[in-house]
C-alpha positions in Angstrom: 36.9 -19.9 7.4 35.0 -19.0 10.5 32.3 -21.4 11.5 29.0 -20.4 13.1 28.9 -21.7 16.7 25.3 -22.8 16.2 26.2 -24.9 13.2 25.6 -28.7 13.6 27.2 -31.1 11.1 24.3 -33.5 11.4 21.6 -30.9 10.4 20.7 -29.8 6.9 23.3 -31.8 5.1 22.7 -34.3 2.3 24.4 -37.6 3.3 24.3 -39.1 -0.2 24.1 -37.5 -3.6 23.7 -39.4 -6.9 24.9 -37.1 -9.7 23.0 -36.4 -12.9 25.3 -38.7 -15.0 25.1 -41.6 -12.6 23.1 -44.8 -13.3 22.3 -47.2 -10.5 20.5 -50.5 -10.8 19.8 -52.4 -7.6 18.9 -51.7 -4.0 20.1 -48.6 -2.2 20.1 -48.5 1.6 20.9 -45.0 2.9 21.3 -43.8 6.5 20.4 -40.2 6.5 19.2 -38.2 3.5 19.6 -38.9 -0.2 19.4 -36.7 -3.3 19.0 -38.3 -6.8 19.8 -36.2 -9.8 20.7 -39.3 -12.0 18.9 -42.5 -12.8 18.0 -45.2 -10.2 16.2 -48.5 -10.9 15.3 -51.0 -8.2 14.5 -50.2 -4.6 15.5 -47.3 -2.3 15.3 -47.5 1.5 16.3 -44.3 3.3 16.0 -43.4 7.0 15.5 -39.7 6.3 14.4 -37.7 3.2 14.7 -38.8 -0.4 14.9 -35.9 -2.9 14.5 -36.6 -6.6 15.9 -33.6 -8.4 14.6 -32.1 -11.6 17.0 -34.2 -13.7 16.4 -37.3 -11.7 14.6 -40.4 -13.1 13.7 -43.1 -10.6 12.1 -46.4 -11.5 11.9 -48.0 -8.1 10.0 -48.6 -4.9 10.9 -46.0 -2.2 10.6 -46.4 1.5 11.7 -43.3 3.5 10.9 -40.9 6.3 9.9 -38.2 3.7 10.1 -37.7 -0.1 10.4 -34.6 -2.3 9.9 -35.3 -6.0 10.9 -32.7 -8.6 11.9 -35.1 -11.4 10.3 -38.2 -12.8 9.3 -41.1 -10.5 7.8 -44.4 -11.7 6.9 -46.7 -8.8 5.4 -46.6 -5.3 6.5 -44.3 -2.6 5.9 -45.0 1.1 7.0 -42.2 3.5 6.3 -42.3 7.2 6.0 -38.5 7.5 5.5 -36.5 4.2 5.6 -36.6 0.4 5.9 -33.5 -1.6 5.2 -33.4 -5.4 6.8 -30.2 -6.8 5.7 -28.3 -9.9 6.8 -30.0 -13.1 7.4 -33.4 -11.5 6.0 -36.5 -13.1 4.7 -39.2 -10.7 3.4 -42.6 -11.8 2.6 -44.9 -9.0 1.0 -45.1 -5.5 1.8 -42.8 -2.6 1.4 -43.7 1.0 2.1 -41.1 3.7 0.6 -39.1 6.6 0.9 -35.8 4.8 0.8 -35.1 1.0 1.6 -31.8 -0.7 1.0 -31.4 -4.4 2.1 -28.2 -6.1 0.3 -26.8 -9.0 1.8 -28.1 -12.2 2.8 -31.5 -10.8 1.7 -34.5 -12.9 0.3 -37.4 -10.9 
């Protein structure tokens, strides 16, 4: 397989993925980015972007650089840069960020 010479391993890759059948109860500390397609309860601390996929259910406090929510989130989210609520997401809690994007159809 030929690799693009401009490709950088540290860019555009998800460091940690929690699959749709996974259930985690406790505190997650992630260096880099995180995608949640399963269930997480507790606290999430992430240095980069937290993405909650359409099948994701998170009952936690989140601290991150940014957050993209497409599934269901119950709890508070603090992102230093940006929070994006995608269409069809369900968000119950407080949001704290510099930039907030809410797509039409998001429930907040």
